[in-house]
C-alpha positions, 0 to 999 in steps of 0.5 A: 609056645612049647613049655620047655621054651617058656621055661628056658626064657624064664630062667634066662631072664632071671639069670640076666636080671641077677647078673645085672643087679650084681654088676650094678651093686659092684659098680656102686660099691666101687664108687663109694669105697675110699681110694687106697692110699700110698701112705705108710702106716706107723705105730708108735712103740712108746705110746701105741699111737697109730698114724700115717706118713708119706710112702717115701719115709722109712722112719717117722716121728710120732705126732704124740710123743716124738719117738721115731718109728718104722712102718708097720708091715702087713 
């Protein structure tokens, strides 16, 4: 076998192995990552408590002090 074919096969094998490891790592990361939630995030203006509530709620009462708060926008 000529040296250029050996080098090509070696580089192709290494690139394939790196791609396979990357794909496996990404698949594993997605499996253990928490699912995104549809809940809204709220922060109380009075006591600064951070909590979540259903996505269909515009105003939510703080479980700590009872003040109604609007959802936090990102």
